VOGU-3710 file (C-alpha; in Angstrom, 3 decimals, decimal comma):
1> xxxxxxxxxx> 67,252/158,525/-108,814  67,097/154,989/-110,057  68,473/155,968/-113,416  71,345/157,866/-111,930  72,260/155,035/-109,601  72,175/152,504/-112,396  74,367/154,649/-114,589  76,864/155,113/-111,792  76,959/151,396/-111,097  77,512/150,583/-114,763
11> xxxxxxxxxx> 80,315/153,088/-115,042  82,017/151,681/-111,969  81,835/148,150/-113,340  83,879/149,028/-116,463  87,569/147,995/-116,241  89,995/150,806/-115,827  92,723/151,257/-118,456  96,244/150,380/-117,275  99,249/152,213/-118,706  102,591/150,350/-118,277
21> xxxxxxxxxx> 105,794/152,292/-118,843  109,215/150,645/-119,004  112,041/152,551/-117,417  115,541/151,695/-118,665  117,924/152,063/-115,795  121,437/153,166/-116,530  124,468/151,732/-114,882  127,881/153,224/-114,364  131,046/151,623/-115,668  134,640/152,630/-116,220
31> xxxxxxxxxx> 136,393/152,891/-119,578  139,487/150,716/-119,524  141,281/153,071/-121,896  141,145/156,408/-120,096  139,569/155,522/-116,761  136,578/157,865/-117,131  133,270/156,763/-115,654  130,421/156,340/-118,127  126,668/155,997/-117,673  125,236/153,413/-120,058
41> xxxxxxxxxx> 121,868/151,697/-120,538  121,596/148,111/-119,344  120,987/146,782/-122,868  124,361/147,985/-124,134  126,667/145,148/-125,183  129,598/147,047/-126,708  130,241/150,710/-126,086  132,774/153,189/-127,385  134,331/155,834/-125,184  133,640/159,358/-126,370
51> xxxxxxxxxx> 137,026/160,597/-125,214  139,708/158,043/-126,099  137,679/155,985/-128,617  138,322/152,627/-126,930  135,810/149,798/-127,397  134,619/147,827/-124,374  132,553/144,656/-124,250  131,474/144,119/-120,633  130,049/140,676/-121,408  133,291/139,323/-122,798
61> xxxxxxxxxx> 135,375/137,279/-120,415  138,571/135,319/-120,520  138,109/131,738/-121,710  140,591/129,394/-120,097  141,882/126,850/-122,601  143,661/123,739/-121,420  146,232/121,663/-123,237  148,093/124,489/-124,993  151,468/122,977/-124,103  150,424/119,730/-125,767
71> xxxxxxxxxx> 149,560/121,706/-128,877  152,918/123,471/-128,797  154,737/120,147/-128,406  152,786/118,640/-131,294  153,608/121,616/-133,510  157,314/121,317/-132,671  157,160/117,720/-133,847  155,527/118,874/-137,094  158,211/121,538/-137,594  160,940/118,930/-137,055
81> xxxxxxxxxx> 159,297/116,615/-139,581  159,024/119,426/-142,163  162,691/120,323/-141,637  163,817/116,689/-142,027  161,600/116,331/-145,115  163,243/119,366/-146,751  166,709/118,018/-145,976  165,761/114,631/-147,417  164,478/116,194/-150,656  167,617/118,343/-150,962
91> xxxxxxxxxx> 170,232/115,689/-150,234  168,241/112,967/-151,992  168,076/115,039/-155,173  171,776/115,892/-154,925  172,726/112,240/-154,465  170,434/110,936/-157,214  170,578/113,691/-159,852  173,992/115,356/-159,795  176,081/112,243/-160,661  173,957/111,762/-163,767
101> xxxxxxxxxx> 174,283/115,444/-164,710  178,083/115,376/-164,181  178,327/112,309/-166,423  177,199/114,421/-169,390  179,192/117,598/-168,793  181,313/119,041/-166,023  180,079/122,563/-166,752  176,412/121,532/-166,566  177,125/119,739/-163,294  178,668/122,882/-161,771
111> xxxxxxxxxx> 175,801/125,002/-163,092  173,064/122,788/-161,643  174,992/122,383/-158,387  175,085/126,171/-157,978  171,369/126,532/-158,629  170,594/123,705/-156,209  172,739/125,299/-153,496  171,109/128,732/-153,925  167,563/127,353/-153,784  168,356/125,085/-150,835
121> xxxxxxxxxx> 170,017/127,812/-148,765  167,218/130,274/-149,537  164,472/127,794/-148,598  166,091/126,711/-145,324  166,976/130,299/-144,368  163,477/131,669/-144,940  161,955/128,675/-143,166  164,157/129,292/-140,135  163,267/133,002/-140,100  159,545/132,296/-140,278
131> xxxxxxxxxx> 159,559/129,461/-137,739  161,891/130,889/-135,096  161,441/134,662/-135,484  158,757/136,621/-133,671  155,613/137,338/-135,650  155,276/140,860/-134,289  153,855/142,275/-131,072  151,731/145,428/-130,767  153,528/148,569/-129,525  153,312/149,532/-125,880
141> xxxxxxxxxx> 151,046/152,536/-125,369  149,884/154,460/-122,338  146,405/153,636/-121,104  144,253/153,505/-118,004  144,259/157,100/-116,773  142,628/160,261/-118,103  145,553/162,730/-117,963  147,924/160,485/-119,913  145,478/159,348/-122,625  144,603/162,033/-125,122
151> xxxxxxxxxx> 141,523/162,368/-127,243  141,048/159,562/-129,824  144,437/158,039/-128,974  142,839/154,595/-128,515  140,464/154,803/-131,470  138,785/151,375/-131,997  141,225/149,708/-129,593  139,937/146,731/-127,611  141,177/145,159/-124,403  142,848/141,728/-124,478
161> xxxxxxxxxx> 141,757/139,806/-121,391  144,531/137,248/-121,950  147,459/139,688/-122,127  145,772/142,387/-119,986  146,760/145,195/-122,332  145,285/147,201/-125,240  144,843/145,578/-128,621  144,838/147,578/-131,871  142,184/146,913/-134,564  144,617/144,819/-136,685
171> xxxxxxxxxx> 145,910/142,850/-133,697  144,609/139,417/-132,732  145,386/137,167/-129,800  146,733/133,708/-130,637  145,850/131,199/-127,945  148,418/128,728/-129,228  151,301/131,202/-128,982  149,758/132,818/-125,887  150,268/136,422/-126,997  148,859/139,164/-129,213
181> xxxxxxxxxx> 150,164/139,342/-132,787  150,267/142,566/-134,789  148,686/142,226/-138,261  148,120/138,532/-137,626  147,381/136,612/-140,810  147,020/133,081/-139,434  148,721/130,524/-137,210  150,554/127,961/-139,328  151,186/124,557/-137,673  153,824/123,642/-140,279
191> xxxxxxxxxx> 156,109/126,426/-139,055  154,888/126,310/-135,446  154,440/130,069/-135,407  152,041/132,833/-136,308  152,358/134,837/-139,509  152,260/138,510/-138,605  153,757/141,906/-139,288  157,387/140,925/-138,645  157,562/137,655/-140,600  154,849/137,919/-143,263
201> xxxxxxxxxx> 157,337/138,898/-145,982  159,623/136,028/-144,968  156,651/133,675/-145,174  155,893/134,776/-148,745  159,603/134,468/-149,610  159,635/130,962/-148,120  156,639/129,944/-150,229  158,280/131,289/-153,394  161,669/129,689/-152,702  160,100/126,363/-151,703
211> xxxxxxxxxx> 157,921/126,369/-154,824  160,922/127,160/-157,023  163,036/124,506/-155,272  160,463/121,721/-155,567  159,783/122,618/-159,205  163,486/122,490/-160,004  163,894/119,205/-158,094  160,993/117,554/-159,921  162,210/118,706/-163,359  165,761/117,503/-162,762
221> xxxxxxxxxx> 164,526/114,219/-161,273  162,369/113,562/-164,337  165,371/114,375/-166,558  167,609/111,993/-164,613  164,922/109,321/-164,495  164,583/109,348/-168,253  168,252/108,260/-168,542  168,280/105,462/-165,960  164,744/104,074/-166,147  164,758/100,462/-167,219
231> xxxxxxxxxx> 161,451/99,717/-168,914  160,877/96,018/-169,581  159,143/94,877/-172,724  155,373/95,153/-172,878  154,335/91,529/-172,426  150,926/91,967/-170,838  148,223/90,647/-173,196  144,695/91,996/-173,537  143,488/89,647/-176,251  140,974/87,854/-174,057
241> xxxxxxxxxx> 139,961/90,917/-172,025  136,300/91,880/-172,133  134,655/95,144/-171,137  135,444/98,772/-171,965  139,206/98,276/-171,956  138,982/95,539/-174,568  136,832/97,696/-176,847  139,177/100,702/-177,125  142,745/100,033/-178,324  144,077/103,358/-176,964
251> xxxxxxxxxx> 142,849/102,727/-173,432  144,198/99,199/-173,639  147,594/100,586/-174,576  147,567/103,095/-171,715  146,685/100,459/-169,131  149,404/98,196/-170,495  152,018/100,957/-170,155  150,888/101,762/-166,597  151,072/98,147/-165,457  154,477/97,699/-167,083
261> xxxxxxxxxx> 155,796/100,918/-165,517  154,629/99,885/-162,040  156,107/96,430/-162,410  159,390/97,948/-163,577  159,871/99,528/-160,123  160,942/96,092/-158,901  163,896/96,193/-161,305  165,071/99,730/-160,470  168,081/100,579/-158,368  167,889/102,562/-155,133
271> xxxxxxxxxx> 168,693/105,710/-157,125  165,656/105,168/-159,312  163,348/104,577/-156,349  164,572/107,800/-154,688  163,980/109,715/-157,908  160,405/108,398/-158,153  159,728/109,431/-154,561  161,206/112,909/-155,138  159,034/113,411/-158,217  155,814/112,375/-156,445
281> xxxxxxxxxx> 156,605/114,337/-153,269  157,714/117,473/-155,135  154,640/117,599/-157,349  152,343/117,095/-154,342  154,061/119,893/-152,393  153,958/122,176/-155,448  150,174/121,922/-155,644  149,718/122,902/-152,003  152,290/125,709/-152,144  150,788/127,143/-155,335
291> xxxxxxxxxx> 147,308/127,332/-153,813  148,600/128,889/-150,589  150,792/131,416/-152,428  147,967/132,538/-154,718  145,678/132,911/-151,711  148,225/134,985/-149,814  148,920/137,259/-152,773  145,195/137,820/-153,263  144,762/138,885/-149,641  147,737/141,241/-149,955
301> xxxxxxxxxx> 146,162/142,635/-153,131  143,050/143,370/-151,062  145,202/145,112/-148,465  144,056/142,714/-145,748  145,260/139,660/-143,876  143,469/136,324/-143,802  141,722/137,160/-140,522  140,965/140,649/-141,816  139,438/139,110/-144,950  137,176/136,923/-142,801
311> xxxxxxxxxx> 136,164/139,991/-140,802  135,270/141,872/-143,998  133,129/138,958/-145,175  131,384/138,742/-141,800  130,429/142,440/-141,924  129,803/142,502/-145,733  132,419/145,197/-146,303  133,955/145,750/-149,731  137,752/145,507/-149,708  139,851/148,166/-151,441
321> xxxxxxxxxx> 141,723/146,190/-154,088  144,809/147,866/-155,504  148,125/146,734/-156,984  149,836/149,340/-154,826  149,026/147,118/-151,852  151,438/144,546/-153,272  154,062/147,237/-153,836  153,725/148,566/-150,300  153,791/145,072/-148,811  157,119/144,171/-150,398
331> xxxxxxxxxx> 158,593/147,482/-149,270  158,923/149,270/-152,598  158,486/152,951/-151,643  157,962/154,428/-155,098  155,265/153,971/-157,666  155,993/151,887/-160,744  155,046/154,856/-162,922  158,180/156,656/-161,740  160,379/154,311/-163,795  158,275/154,363/-166,954
341> xxxxxxxxxx> 159,133/156,712/-169,832  156,961/159,754/-170,277  155,637/158,460/-173,597  153,914/155,549/-171,802  152,333/157,685/-169,105  148,848/159,148/-169,623  149,036/162,807/-170,546  147,013/165,422/-168,706  144,298/167,072/-170,749  143,898/170,766/-170,077
351> xx> 140,383/172,007/-170,597  140,103/175,654/-171,513
//
């Protein structure tokens, strides 16, 4: 009896095992695309509707940003400055270069005047189209109710809480412009507008025409400057100069030419000063335009926009690079191979 009681007491003193089970409760929500009610686990952050294919993020809310009108006003000031700068480069080059060109030959003056007019009109026209034309808005589609929305009609669409309407996968909302932009590439403060589906080609055309115009202006300004530049005699002496410059005759010569050239600006006319400014400004703008144009063409070659390229990098997705992307972007409907002779095309090999 004692042994049985002791064994029972020892067994009762042992801690009982506790089994804890976690129950994930589901909650009901409504798909914004088709209006169907869905049952989802509480840990779900983004869900996709099985009927219409719309994506919903219940944790995403509208962020109210203040001071957008100040930003718009500031960008309008930048656009006005860019427009005045282009007019100054155009009319300054015409005033400073063309009289010198006409002094050599009337035909060359007419020729360069025609080229200057074509480049100037093209640059200003494309700039106006990019700055004051809409960047492109997404198409209006039916959404919100089950009978009107078919299966997979809103595939990978998201809901814009700012515009309160559907947003396609290649559409982004610009808080500066206050609207959704189709195929948005970026928002450019120098044009005060977004670059999207409707003005992307005009933006590339503006970059090309502006690059060609500034290159032509710098070349003609250098040509005109070489005929009116008054270089005084090299009188600066380096005989008693110590250090690295005094040891190397070539570097001493270069420094002497630079100092003489800078001092000669005091003896130049107003035409010469304008030409120097046009050369420096044109070369500086050319560097920036060249980098931006190469970047844009590379993104088009990838078949993506700038924002799309950032999205691919964020998700480590390989872009489909193809020269046909450039052809399709510029609106050329046919393949280049169609215009090549048959001798240059690869022949099909028939295997028996």
